[in-house]
C-alpha positions in Angstrom: -40.3 156.5 -115.0 -40.2 158.3 -111.7 -42.3 161.4 -111.2 -39.3 163.7 -111.7 -38.4 162.0 -115.0 -41.9 162.3 -116.2 -41.8 166.1 -115.6 -38.4 166.5 -117.3 -39.4 164.4 -120.4 -42.7 166.2 -120.7 -40.9 169.6 -120.7 -38.4 168.3 -123.3 -41.3 167.1 -125.5 -42.9 170.6 -125.4 -39.6 172.5 -126.0 -38.5 171.0 -129.3 -35.5 172.4 -131.2 -35.2 171.2 -134.8 -32.5 171.0 -137.5 -34.2 170.8 -140.9 -32.9 168.9 -143.9 -32.3 169.9 -146.6 -33.0 173.3 -145.1 -35.6 175.8 -143.8 -35.7 177.5 -147.2 -36.9 174.2 -148.8 -39.5 173.7 -146.1 -40.9 177.2 -146.6 -41.0 176.8 -150.3 -43.1 173.7 -149.7 -45.5 175.7 -147.5 -44.4 174.3 -144.1 -44.6 176.8 -141.3 -41.9 175.4 -138.9 -41.6 178.6 -136.9 -45.4 178.6 -136.2 -45.4 175.0 -135.1 -44.2 175.6 -131.5 -40.7 174.5 -132.2 -37.4 176.4 -132.6 -35.4 175.9 -135.8 -31.7 176.0 -135.0 -28.6 176.3 -137.2 -26.4 173.7 -135.6 -27.2 170.0 -134.8 -25.6 170.3 -131.4 -28.6 172.5 -130.3 -31.2 170.3 -131.9 -33.4 167.5 -130.4 -35.3 166.8 -133.6 -34.1 166.1 -137.1 -36.8 167.0 -139.6 -36.4 165.6 -143.1 -38.5 167.4 -145.7 -39.1 165.5 -148.9 -36.9 162.8 -150.4 -33.3 163.1 -149.2 -31.0 163.5 -152.3 -28.3 160.9 -152.5 -25.5 163.6 -152.4 -26.7 164.7 -149.0 -27.1 161.3 -147.3 -23.7 161.0 -145.8 -23.8 164.6 -144.6 -27.2 163.9 -143.0 -25.7 161.0 -141.1 -23.0 163.3 -139.7 -25.6 165.8 -138.7 -27.6 163.2 -136.8 -24.5 161.8 -135.0 -23.8 165.4 -133.7 -27.2 165.8 -132.1 -27.3 165.3 -128.3 -29.6 162.7 -126.8 -32.5 162.3 -126.6 -32.9 162.8 -130.3 -35.6 161.9 -132.8 -36.3 162.0 -136.5 -39.5 163.3 -138.2 -39.7 162.4 -141.9 -42.2 164.3 -144.0 -42.8 162.6 -147.3 -39.2 161.4 -147.2 -39.4 157.7 -148.0 -36.1 155.9 -147.5 -33.7 158.0 -145.5 -30.8 155.5 -145.1 -28.1 155.7 -143.8 -30.1 157.6 -141.2 -32.0 155.2 -138.8 -35.7 154.7 -139.4 -37.7 157.8 -138.6 -39.4 157.8 -135.2 -42.4 159.4 -136.9 -43.4 159.6 -140.6 -46.1 161.9 -142.0 -47.2 163.4 -145.4 -45.4 166.4 -146.8 -48.3 168.8 -146.0 -49.1 171.4 -143.3 -51.5 169.0 -141.7 -48.9 166.2 -141.9 -46.4 168.5 -140.1 -48.8 169.2 -137.2 -49.9 165.6 -136.8 -46.3 164.4 -137.1 -45.1 166.8 -134.4 -47.9 165.7 -132.0 -46.9 162.1 -132.4 -43.2 163.0 -132.0 -43.9 164.8 -128.7 -45.5 161.6 -127.4 -42.5 159.6 -128.5 -40.0 161.9 -126.8 -42.1 162.1 -123.6 -42.3 158.3 -123.4 -38.7 157.5 -124.5 -36.5 160.3 -123.2 -34.9 158.1 -120.5 -34.8 154.8 -122.4 -31.7 152.9 -121.5 -31.7 150.6 -124.5 -31.0 153.2 -127.1 -28.5 151.7 -129.6 -25.5 153.3 -131.0 -25.8 155.0 -134.4 -23.2 154.3 -137.0 -22.8 154.9 -140.7 -20.0 154.6 -143.3 -19.5 158.4 -143.2 -18.8 158.3 -139.5 -16.1 155.7 -139.7 -12.6 157.0 -139.5 -9.3 155.7 -140.8 -5.7 156.7 -140.0 -3.5 158.4 -142.7 -0.1 159.8 -142.4 1.1 163.2 -143.4 4.1 165.4 -143.1 3.9 168.3 -140.5 5.9 170.6 -142.9 4.3 169.4 -146.2 0.6 168.7 -145.6 0.2 167.8 -149.3 2.1 164.6 -148.6 -0.4 162.0 -147.5 0.3 158.2 -147.2 -1.8 155.3 -146.0 1.2 153.8 -144.0 3.9 155.2 -141.7 7.1 156.4 -143.3 9.2 159.5 -144.0 8.4 162.6 -146.0 10.0 162.3 -149.5 10.6 166.1 -149.4 12.2 166.8 -146.0 12.7 163.4 -144.5 10.6 164.1 -141.4 8.6 161.2 -139.9 5.1 161.2 -141.1 2.5 161.7 -138.3 -0.9 160.0 -138.1 -4.2 161.8 -138.4 -7.8 160.7 -138.5 -9.9 161.2 -141.6 -13.3 160.1 -142.9 -13.3 156.6 -144.2 -14.8 157.7 -147.5 -12.0 160.2 -148.0 -9.1 160.1 -150.5 -6.8 157.1 -150.6 -3.6 159.1 -150.3 -1.6 161.3 -152.6 1.2 160.0 -154.7 4.2 162.3 -155.0 5.6 162.6 -158.6 8.8 160.7 -159.2 10.8 163.9 -159.5 9.7 165.0 -156.1 11.0 161.9 -154.4 14.7 162.2 -153.8 16.9 159.6 -152.2 17.4 159.9 -148.4 20.9 161.3 -149.0 19.4 164.1 -151.0 16.6 165.2 -148.7 18.6 168.0 -147.1 21.1 168.8 -149.9 19.7 167.7 -153.2 22.3 169.8 -155.0 25.2 168.1 -153.3 25.0 164.6 -154.6 28.7 164.6 -155.3 29.5 165.3 -151.7 27.1 162.8 -150.2 28.3 159.6 -148.6 31.2 161.1 -146.7 32.4 159.7 -143.4 31.0 160.8 -140.0 30.4 162.5 -137.8 26.9 163.2 -138.9 25.0 166.4 -137.8 21.6 167.9 -138.3 21.5 170.9 -140.7 19.0 172.6 -138.4 20.4 171.6 -135.0 24.2 171.4 -135.2 24.4 170.3 -131.5 22.9 167.0 -132.7 26.0 164.8 -133.6 26.1 161.1 -134.4 28.7 158.7 -135.6 26.2 156.9 -137.8 23.7 158.1 -140.4 20.2 158.7 -139.1 17.6 161.3 -138.4 17.6 164.3 -136.1 15.6 163.4 -132.9 14.4 167.1 -132.7 13.1 167.8 -136.2 13.3 164.4 -138.0 15.6 165.7 -140.9 18.3 163.4 -142.2 21.7 163.8 -140.7 24.5 164.9 -143.0 28.3 165.0 -142.8 30.1 168.0 -141.3 31.8 168.4 -144.7 28.5 168.8 -146.4 27.5 171.6 -144.0 30.9 173.3 -144.4 30.8 173.2 -148.2 27.2 174.4 -148.1 28.1 177.6 -146.4 26.1 177.0 -143.2 29.2 176.6 -141.1 32.2 178.8 -140.5 33.9 179.3 -143.9 33.8 182.1 -146.4 30.4 182.0 -147.9 31.5 183.9 -150.9 34.2 181.4 -151.7 32.3 178.2 -150.7 29.6 178.3 -153.4 30.3 177.1 -156.8 27.7 177.1 -159.5 26.7 173.5 -158.7 26.2 174.2 -155.0 24.4 177.4 -155.5 21.2 175.8 -156.8 20.7 173.7 -153.7 21.3 176.2 -151.0 18.6 174.6 -148.8 16.0 176.0 -151.1 12.4 174.9 -151.7 10.9 171.9 -149.8 13.8 170.9 -147.5 13.8 174.5 -146.1 10.1 174.2 -145.3 11.0 171.6 -142.8 12.9 174.2 -140.8 10.1 176.8 -140.8 8.6 175.6 -137.5 12.1 175.5 -135.9 12.7 179.3 -135.8 9.5 181.1 -134.7 11.8 183.5 -132.7 13.8 184.8 -135.7 13.0 188.5 -136.1 11.4 189.7 -139.4 14.3 191.9 -140.2 16.6 188.9 -140.1 14.4 187.1 -142.6 13.7 189.7 -145.2 17.2 191.2 -145.6 19.1 194.4 -144.9 20.4 197.0 -147.3 24.1 197.1 -147.9 24.8 193.4 -148.2 28.2 194.0 -149.7 29.7 191.9 -152.4 27.9 188.8 -153.8 30.9 187.5 -155.9 30.8 183.8 -156.6 27.0 183.5 -156.3 25.6 184.0 -159.8 22.3 185.5 -158.8 21.9 187.8 -155.8 18.2 187.1 -155.5 19.1 183.6 -154.2 20.4 185.1 -151.0 18.1 188.1 -150.4 17.5 186.9 -146.9 21.2 186.7 -145.9 21.4 190.0 -144.2 24.0 192.3 -142.6 27.1 190.3 -143.7 29.8 192.0 -145.7 30.3 189.6 -148.5 28.4 186.8 -146.6 31.4 185.9 -144.6 29.6 183.9 -141.8 26.1 183.6 -143.2 24.4 184.5 -139.8 27.0 183.2 -137.4 28.3 186.7 -136.7 26.8 189.9 -135.3 23.1 188.9 -134.8 22.4 188.4 -131.1 19.6 185.9 -130.3 19.7 184.2 -133.7 21.2 180.7 -133.8 23.6 179.9 -136.7 22.4 178.2 -139.8 19.0 179.8 -139.8 17.0 179.9 -143.1 15.8 183.1 -144.5 12.1 183.6 -145.2 12.9 184.0 -148.9 14.3 180.4 -148.9 11.7 179.0 -146.6 8.8 180.2 -148.8 10.4 179.7 -152.2 7.9 178.0 -154.6 5.0 178.4 -152.1 1.8 180.3 -152.9 1.8 184.0 -152.0 -0.9 186.5 -151.3 -1.7 189.4 -153.6 0.6 191.6 -151.5 3.5 189.3 -152.1 3.5 188.0 -148.5 3.5 184.3 -147.7 1.0 183.0 -145.1 -0.3 179.6 -144.3 -3.2 178.9 -146.5 -6.0 176.8 -145.1 -9.0 175.1 -146.6 -12.4 176.1 -145.0 -15.4 174.1 -146.2 -19.0 175.5 -145.8 -22.1 173.5 -146.5 -24.1 171.6 -147.5 -26.2 172.7 -144.5 -24.6 176.1 -143.6 -27.1 178.7 -142.4 -27.5 181.5 -144.9 -26.1 179.5 -147.9 -28.3 177.5 -150.2 -29.0 174.0 -148.9 -27.1 171.4 -150.9 -24.3 173.8 -151.9 -20.7 172.8 -151.0 -18.4 175.8 -150.9 -14.7 175.3 -150.2 -12.7 178.5 -149.6 -8.9 178.7 -149.5 -8.2 181.3 -146.8 -5.0 183.4 -146.8 -5.3 184.8 -143.2 -8.9 186.2 -143.2 -9.0 186.8 -146.9 -10.1 184.4 -149.7 -7.3 183.3 -152.0 -9.3 180.8 -153.9 -12.7 179.1 -154.0 -14.4 175.9 -155.2 -18.1 175.4 -155.3 -20.3 172.5 -156.4 -23.8 171.2 -156.0 -24.5 168.0 -154.1 -28.1 167.7 -155.4 -28.2 168.7 -159.0 -27.6 166.9 -162.3 -30.5 164.4 -161.9 -31.6 162.8 -165.1 -34.5 164.7 -166.7 -36.1 161.6 -168.2 -36.5 158.7 -165.8 -35.8 155.7 -168.1 -36.0 155.5 -171.9 -39.3 157.3 -172.0 -41.9 159.0 -169.8 -45.5 160.1 -170.2 -45.8 163.8 -170.8 -47.7 164.3 -167.5 -45.1 162.3 -165.5 -42.3 164.4 -167.0 -44.0 167.6 -166.0 -44.4 166.4 -162.4 -40.8 165.1 -162.3 -39.3 168.4 -163.4 -41.4 170.4 -160.9 -40.4 168.0 -158.1 -36.7 168.3 -159.1 -36.8 172.1 -158.4 -38.2 172.5 -154.9 -37.2 176.2 -154.7 -39.2 177.1 -157.8 -41.6 174.3 -158.8 -44.3 176.5 -160.4 -41.8 178.1 -162.8 -40.4 174.8 -164.0 -43.9 173.2 -164.2 -44.9 176.1 -166.4 -41.7 175.6 -168.5 -42.3 171.9 -168.9 -45.9 172.4 -169.9 -45.0 175.1 -172.5 -42.3 172.9 -174.1 -44.5 169.8 -174.3 -47.4 171.8 -175.7 -45.2 173.2 -178.4 -44.0 169.7 -179.3 -47.6 168.5 -179.4 -48.9 171.6 -181.3 -51.3 172.5 -178.4 -52.0 176.2 -177.7 -53.3 177.2 -174.2 -56.1 179.8 -174.2 -55.9 183.4 -173.1 -57.0 182.9 -169.5 -54.7 180.0 -169.0 -51.7 182.0 -170.1 -52.6 184.9 -167.8 -53.2 182.5 -164.9 -49.8 180.8 -165.5 -48.0 184.1 -165.7 -49.5 185.2 -162.4 -48.5 181.8 -160.8 -44.9 182.4 -161.8 -45.0 186.0 -160.5 -46.4 184.7 -157.2 -43.5 182.3 -157.0 -41.1 185.1 -157.8 -42.4 187.1 -154.8 -42.1 184.1 -152.5 -38.7 183.2 -153.8 -37.3 186.7 -153.4 -38.8 186.9 -149.9 -37.2 183.6 -149.1 -33.9 184.9 -150.3 -34.3 187.9 -148.0 -35.0 185.6 -145.1 -31.9 183.6 -145.7 -29.8 186.6 -146.3 -31.1 188.2 -143.1 -30.2 185.1 -141.1 -26.6 185.0 -142.5 -26.1 188.8 -142.0 -27.5 188.9 -138.5 -30.7 190.9 -139.4 -33.0 188.6 -137.5 -36.0 190.9 -137.9 -35.6 190.5 -141.7 -35.3 186.7 -141.5 -38.4 186.4 -139.4 -40.6 188.9 -141.3 -39.6 187.9 -144.8 -40.0 184.2 -143.9 -43.5 184.8 -142.5 -44.5 186.7 -145.6 -43.1 184.0 -147.9 -45.3 181.4 -146.2 -48.3 183.8 -146.5 -48.1 184.3 -150.2 -46.6 180.9 -151.3 -50.0 179.3 -152.1 -52.3 182.4 -151.8 -55.1 183.1 -154.2 -55.6 186.5 -155.9 -57.4 187.9 -152.8 -54.7 186.5 -150.5 -52.0 188.3 -152.5 -53.9 191.5 -152.3 -54.3 191.1 -148.6 -50.5 190.8 -148.1 -49.5 193.4 -150.6 -49.4 196.2 -148.1 -47.2 194.3 -145.6 -44.9 193.2 -148.4 -44.4 196.8 -149.7 -43.7 198.1 -146.1 -41.0 195.4 -145.7 -39.4 196.5 -149.0 -39.3 200.1 -147.9 -37.8 199.2 -144.6 -35.1 197.0 -146.2 -34.2 199.7 -148.7 -34.0 202.4 -146.0 -32.0 200.4 -143.5 -28.6 202.1 -143.2 -26.8 199.1 -141.8 -28.0 197.1 -144.8 -26.5 199.7 -147.2 -23.2 199.7 -145.2 -23.0 196.0 -145.2 -23.6 195.4 -148.9 -22.3 198.4 -150.8 -19.4 197.7 -153.0 -19.4 194.0 -152.0 -19.1 191.3 -154.7 -19.1 193.7 -157.7 -19.6 191.9 -161.1 -18.6 193.6 -164.3 -20.7 193.6 -167.5 -18.2 191.3 -169.3 -18.9 188.3 -167.0 -21.8 186.0 -168.1 -24.7 186.3 -165.7 -28.5 185.6 -165.6 -31.5 187.0 -163.9 -31.4 189.7 -161.1 -27.6 189.2 -161.0 -27.4 190.3 -164.6 -29.9 193.1 -164.4 -28.4 194.6 -161.3 -25.4 195.9 -163.3 -27.2 198.4 -165.4 -28.6 196.3 -168.2 -29.0 192.6 -169.0 -31.9 190.6 -170.3 -35.3 189.3 -169.1 -37.2 186.5 -170.8 -40.5 188.2 -169.9 -39.7 191.0 -172.3 -40.6 188.7 -175.2 -43.8 187.3 -173.6 -46.9 188.9 -175.2 -49.0 187.9 -172.2 -46.8 189.7 -169.7 -46.3 192.7 -172.0 -50.1 193.0 -172.1 -50.1 193.0 -168.3 -47.8 196.0 -168.3 -44.4 194.3 -167.8 -41.3 196.5 -168.2 -37.8 195.2 -167.4 -36.3 196.5 -164.1 -32.6 197.3 -163.8 -30.2 198.7 -161.2 -26.8 200.1 -161.5 -23.7 199.1 -159.4 -23.4 195.4 -159.9 -22.8 194.8 -156.2 -24.7 192.9 -153.5 -26.7 196.0 -152.6 -27.8 196.5 -156.2 -28.9 192.9 -156.4 -30.9 193.3 -153.1 -32.6 196.4 -154.4 -33.4 194.9 -157.7 -35.1 191.9 -156.1 -37.2 194.4 -154.0 -38.2 196.2 -157.2 -39.2 192.9 -158.8 -41.3 192.0 -155.8 -43.3 195.2 -156.1 -43.6 194.7 -159.9 -44.9 191.2 -159.5 -47.6 192.4 -157.1 -48.8 194.8 -159.9 -48.6 192.1 -162.6 -50.7 189.7 -160.5 -53.3 192.4 -159.8 -53.5 193.1 -163.6 -53.9 189.4 -164.4 -56.9 189.0 -162.1 -56.3 185.3 -161.6 -53.7 182.7 -160.6 -53.7 179.3 -162.1 -51.2 176.5 -161.6 -50.3 175.1 -165.0 -52.0 171.9 -166.0 -50.9 169.9 -169.0 -53.7 169.0 -171.5 -54.0 165.5 -173.0 -51.4 165.4 -175.8 -52.5 162.0 -177.1 -50.0 160.0 -179.1 -48.4 162.9 -181.0 -44.8 163.0 -181.9 -42.7 166.1 -182.3 -40.1 168.5 -180.8 -40.7 171.6 -178.8 -38.8 174.2 -176.8 -39.8 176.9 -174.3 -38.1 179.7 -172.4 -39.2 181.3 -169.1 -37.9 183.8 -166.6 -37.7 181.9 -163.3 -37.0 183.8 -160.1 -33.3 183.3 -160.6 -33.1 184.0 -164.3 -33.9 182.6 -167.7 -34.4 178.8 -168.1 -34.9 177.0 -171.4 -36.1 173.5 -172.1 -36.3 171.4 -175.2 -38.2 168.1 -175.4 -38.8 165.4 -178.0 -42.0 163.4 -178.0 -42.5 160.0 -179.6 -46.1 158.7 -179.5 -46.9 161.1 -176.7 -44.0 160.1 -174.6 -41.0 162.2 -173.7 -37.8 160.4 -174.8 -35.3 163.3 -174.8 -35.0 166.5 -172.8 -32.4 169.2 -172.4 -32.5 171.9 -169.8 -30.5 175.2 -169.3 -30.8 176.9 -166.0 -29.7 180.3 -164.5 -27.8 178.8 -161.6 -25.6 177.0 -164.1 -24.5 180.4 -165.4 -24.3 182.2 -162.0 -22.5 179.5 -160.1 -19.4 180.3 -162.3 -19.4 183.8 -160.6 -18.5 182.4 -157.2 -14.8 182.7 -157.7 -15.2 186.3 -159.0 -17.2 187.6 -156.1 -15.1 185.9 -153.4 -11.6 186.6 -154.6 -9.6 188.6 -152.1 -12.7 189.3 -150.0 -12.7 188.9 -146.2 -14.5 185.8 -145.1 -17.7 187.4 -144.0 -18.0 189.4 -147.2 -17.2 186.3 -149.3 -20.1 184.4 -147.7 -22.4 187.4 -148.2 -21.2 187.6 -151.8 -22.2 184.0 -152.5 -25.5 184.4 -150.8 -26.2 187.5 -153.0 -26.1 185.3 -156.1 -29.2 183.4 -154.9 -28.1 180.1 -156.3 -30.3 177.0 -156.4 -28.2 173.8 -156.2 -31.0 171.9 -157.7 -30.7 173.9 -160.9 -27.0 173.2 -161.3 -26.7 170.7 -164.2 -23.0 171.0 -165.1 
């Protein structure tokens, strides 16, 4: 490299920007201080030079990870921390253990790699199945019509247009048989008796288009029909009141064919679409509602041809154009769009895929699913009890201590083993320490999504400080944690942002802080003699909204500090030797997100069956409730306020 290139590549190696998979929250829960490692964590791959993979990459996130890497500008590099196989991503440029020391040594090696290879000319192209595209064909007026080959829309007759989509996408949508009329019926399904007349043929939407032979309109693609059909249909110049019999009435360009004309008349005034008062006589029509949009005509004499300057004849009313289409809560029809978020969206749990149906800027519907949950609890026909405990803890990266404690308790009950007094107190304190760290991590993610960057930075730093701290370390951080809580609760912008957002009634099933933030609820700690002896009392908040959930988590952080101080010790659960015992056991514990229960079956000291219920399985069902009719920003805050863990989702 030239001297100038060496200077540039050295500067690039020092100023690293990182996109983290599965997410910064997972990295912090594992004790990795990315912010203090002289690199900037960014929320979009287009601003990243390094992709950091933390732990094994779940199968459900691999395709999305490939897309993230493809979006990164060059030079780009991958640092894998305890990740193992990361395909379809290319091999990591640097691999290191999943520890704080591994992160530091890995970053040092990565800087050398970038400094030496920033201007390499032999860098190959990256490709993966998720990046390949295929062409599918859809109707501009009916986007639900999707085909793998060119053709015509079975609803309006318009020529399908090509669009690119992911190669692993759907294979097309088949239209039900009853929605596939013959070409002659595309524009006038109710006029089958009139079809087949002699020319000339004209377009129902563009009468200036005239042809001597059947075909399609060169302007809008609709099938041409005979002039007699248009006259009998009332779109021409006859008496509208006399031209409609009972047969013709039902097919007055209603439903799907009319949707094909929606884009042809952007200049039609609203008052022409929604009807005027004093329509006169509707004799011969059967139901007046069918023509609520035909306005200002005494008796519908000319059906728009007379008296409305600037409006072309044969226009369709909005009532007809939108018949059968979804409507907003206010009764208005707008174009609904699908807006996907995740699985790596800043401020939402990593691994969560949220799809919102937007009606303007409001949410008309939602669909949410986990891309990382539902892993088999028992790996194979049987597992040793120790391996099972380790597996369950590793499956829950956002709260491993709680699930390790849960697994140990269930196995010990099945084996008839009772931990001693000090072990129980130490375990309880370990779970409370994780509760503090988890709630601080939630505050950090919530601050990032809401724009409170001071909260994201301070809460994230405190989460790292207490995550693996001993009893003295917790005491040393207690003052800073309490000050942060007071600042959060006093912040007026926080109250304005969250009050009355995502309210949940008491009739909806919920778990954990989400449940207790509506004036009642349950807490599994209330039945634990060890915690009761330490002074535990259930905390509740009224309101049921996002602000109440935030305040309750702050209350629980302060309470957990007191419980740890009363315990006097913190001990990560360790499973004693259970020998070759057989039996069944169950346990229940209050994790940071709510109550989790586990039942296990032992045969000769091996776990052969296990069943797990988690709080996120309960709370994820609330997504539709808290997002309905919310503005987009409030809907995302509402989902974040539930503090879901995609790894806990089993359903």
